[in-house]
C-alpha positions as CSV (number, residue, x, y, z in Angstrom):
1,X,4.6,-23.5,3.6
2,X,3.7,-20.4,5.6
3,X,5.8,-17.5,6.6
4,X,5.6,-15.0,9.4
5,X,4.8,-11.4,8.8
6,X,7.6,-9.1,9.7
7,X,6.6,-5.4,9.4
8,X,9.3,-2.8,9.1
9,X,9.5,-0.2,11.9
10,X,8.1,2.3,9.4
11,X,4.9,0.4,8.9
12,X,1.6,1.4,10.6
13,X,-2.1,1.1,10.5
14,X,-3.8,4.0,8.8
15,X,-5.5,6.0,11.6
16,X,-9.1,6.3,10.4
17,X,-12.1,4.1,9.4
18,X,-13.4,6.5,6.8
19,X,-10.7,8.2,4.8
20,X,-12.4,9.4,1.6
21,X,-15.3,11.8,1.5
22,X,-16.0,10.5,-2.0
23,X,-16.3,6.9,-0.8
24,X,-18.3,7.9,2.3
25,X,-20.9,9.8,0.2
26,X,-21.4,6.6,-1.8
27,X,-21.6,4.4,1.3
28,X,-18.2,2.9,0.6
29,X,-14.7,3.1,1.9
30,X,-12.2,0.6,3.3
31,X,-12.4,-0.1,7.0
32,X,-9.9,-1.2,9.6
33,X,-9.5,-4.9,10.1
34,X,-11.2,-6.8,12.8
35,X,-8.8,-7.4,15.8
36,X,-6.5,-10.3,15.2
37,X,-7.3,-10.7,11.5
38,X,-4.5,-11.7,9.2
39,X,-4.4,-12.7,5.6
40,X,-4.4,-16.6,5.7
41,X,-5.7,-17.0,2.1
42,X,-4.0,-14.9,-0.5
43,X,-6.1,-14.6,-3.7
44,X,-4.6,-11.8,-5.8
45,X,-1.4,-9.7,-5.9
46,X,-1.1,-6.5,-7.9
47,X,1.9,-4.3,-8.4
48,X,2.3,-0.7,-9.5
49,X,4.5,2.3,-9.4
50,X,3.9,6.0,-9.1
51,X,6.0,9.1,-9.6
52,X,5.9,12.7,-8.5
53,X,8.2,14.8,-10.6
54,X,7.7,17.9,-8.4
55,X,7.3,16.5,-4.9
56,X,10.5,16.8,-3.0
57,X,12.4,19.9,-2.1
58,X,15.3,17.9,-0.8
59,X,14.8,18.9,2.8
60,X,13.2,15.7,3.9
61,X,10.1,17.7,4.8
62,X,6.4,16.6,4.9
63,X,6.7,13.9,2.4
64,X,4.3,15.4,0.0
65,X,6.1,14.0,-3.0
66,X,6.4,10.5,-1.5
67,X,2.8,10.6,-0.5
68,X,1.6,11.6,-4.0
69,X,3.9,9.0,-5.6
70,X,2.6,6.3,-3.1
71,X,-1.1,7.1,-3.9
72,X,-0.3,6.9,-7.6
73,X,1.5,3.6,-7.1
74,X,-1.4,2.0,-5.3
75,X,-3.9,3.3,-7.9
76,X,-1.6,2.0,-10.7
77,X,-1.7,-1.4,-8.9
78,X,-5.5,-1.7,-8.6
79,X,-7.2,0.4,-11.3
80,X,-6.7,-1.9,-14.3
81,X,-8.1,-5.0,-12.5
82,X,-11.5,-6.5,-12.1
83,X,-11.8,-9.3,-9.5
84,X,-15.4,-10.5,-9.5
85,X,-14.4,-14.2,-9.0
86,X,-12.1,-13.4,-6.1
87,X,-14.8,-11.3,-4.4
88,X,-17.2,-14.2,-4.7
89,X,-14.6,-16.5,-3.1
90,X,-14.2,-14.3,0.0
91,X,-16.5,-15.1,2.9
92,X,-18.5,-11.9,3.5
93,X,-17.7,-10.6,0.0
94,X,-15.9,-7.4,-0.7
95,X,-16.7,-5.8,2.6
96,X,-14.7,-8.5,4.4
97,X,-11.8,-8.6,1.8
98,X,-8.5,-8.0,3.5
99,X,-6.1,-5.6,1.8
100,X,-2.4,-5.8,2.3
101,X,-0.3,-2.9,1.0
102,X,3.5,-2.8,0.9
103,X,5.2,0.4,-0.3
104,X,8.9,0.8,-1.3
105,X,9.7,4.5,-0.4
106,X,13.0,6.2,-1.2
107,X,15.3,7.4,1.6
108,X,14.7,10.8,3.1
109,X,18.3,11.7,2.3
110,X,21.3,9.8,1.0
111,X,22.8,9.7,4.4
112,X,19.6,8.5,6.1
113,X,18.4,4.9,6.7
114,X,14.7,6.0,7.0
115,X,12.2,6.3,4.1
116,X,10.6,9.6,3.2
117,X,7.5,10.4,5.2
118,X,4.2,9.2,3.7
119,X,0.7,10.2,4.8
120,X,-0.8,6.7,5.1
121,X,-4.3,8.1,5.4
122,X,-4.0,9.6,1.9
123,X,-2.9,6.1,0.7
124,X,-5.9,4.5,2.4
125,X,-8.3,6.8,0.6
126,X,-7.7,4.9,-2.6
127,X,-9.6,1.8,-1.5
128,X,-13.4,1.8,-2.0
129,X,-14.1,-1.3,0.1
130,X,-12.5,-4.1,2.2
131,X,-10.5,-4.1,5.4
132,X,-7.1,-2.4,5.2
133,X,-4.4,-4.2,7.2
134,X,-1.4,-2.2,8.4
135,X,0.4,-0.6,5.5
136,X,4.0,-1.9,5.3
137,X,6.6,0.8,4.5
138,X,10.1,-0.3,3.5
139,X,13.0,1.5,2.0
140,X,12.8,1.2,-1.8
141,X,11.7,3.1,-4.9
142,X,14.1,5.7,-6.1
143,X,14.7,9.4,-6.6
144,X,16.1,10.9,-9.7
145,X,16.8,14.3,-11.2
146,X,14.4,15.6,-13.9
147,X,16.7,18.4,-15.1
148,X,14.1,21.1,-14.6
149,X,12.6,23.2,-11.9
150,X,9.0,24.5,-12.2
151,X,8.8,27.2,-9.5
152,X,5.1,27.7,-10.1
153,X,4.6,24.1,-8.8
154,X,6.7,24.8,-5.7
155,X,9.9,23.1,-6.9
156,X,13.0,24.0,-5.0
157,X,15.1,21.4,-6.8
158,X,14.7,19.0,-9.7
159,X,14.3,15.8,-7.6
160,X,11.5,13.4,-8.5
161,X,10.2,10.6,-6.3
162,X,9.2,7.1,-7.5
163,X,7.4,4.6,-5.2
164,X,6.7,0.9,-5.8
165,X,3.6,-0.7,-4.4
166,X,2.3,-4.2,-4.0
167,X,-1.4,-4.7,-3.1
168,X,-2.6,-8.1,-2.1
169,X,-6.2,-9.2,-1.4
170,X,-7.4,-12.3,0.5
171,X,-9.2,-13.3,3.6
172,X,-8.7,-14.8,7.1
173,X,-10.1,-18.3,7.5
174,X,-10.0,-17.9,11.2
175,X,-8.2,-21.2,11.9
176,X,-4.8,-20.1,13.1
177,X,-4.0,-23.0,15.5
178,X,-0.3,-23.4,16.0
179,X,0.4,-21.6,12.7
180,X,2.0,-18.2,13.0
181,X,2.0,-17.7,9.2
182,X,0.2,-15.3,7.1
183,X,-0.7,-17.3,3.9
184,X,0.2,-20.5,2.2
185,X,2.8,-20.3,-0.5
186,X,2.5,-22.6,-3.5
187,X,5.3,-24.1,-5.6
188,X,4.1,-23.9,-9.2
189,X,6.4,-26.8,-10.0
190,X,3.7,-29.3,-9.2
191,X,0.9,-27.1,-10.8
192,X,-0.8,-26.6,-7.5
């Protein structure tokens, strides 16, 4: 069956079409999706996590630590994979591949219900090609004490930030009809 996409209120579309100078200089870089596109055919799901041991001063500030951990989580999810068969299966190839990112970000503070701030444009810079759908941000991940402060790195406390990421790729078959779903889910019980 299909399920509807419900983005958290913290989710958003990265704000630029060309996020990375490195990818731009090579003629690469993920782009924004075409209007109305959604992932109807899910091909590959990758998971990763990232940590910044020096990224949060406890003030709920700019989110530098959560951003660094999110970038590392997304890289961890994608950098050990090669998907040539999936790319061949996508109409339009890698340039039309849809990329769905979901990030589990720790709370700003223990008494908050909002995740730490994350610069989604920095997260978007990781992707060398494809069309990046809105990045979904939910409360998740964790913070923990490292037991050390390195003032030379800007530490004001010993709090580390861990972010979990899921990165999915697929494409839109363009036939939405009455279906408000995002992709077909398969029950492996029947082997299909």
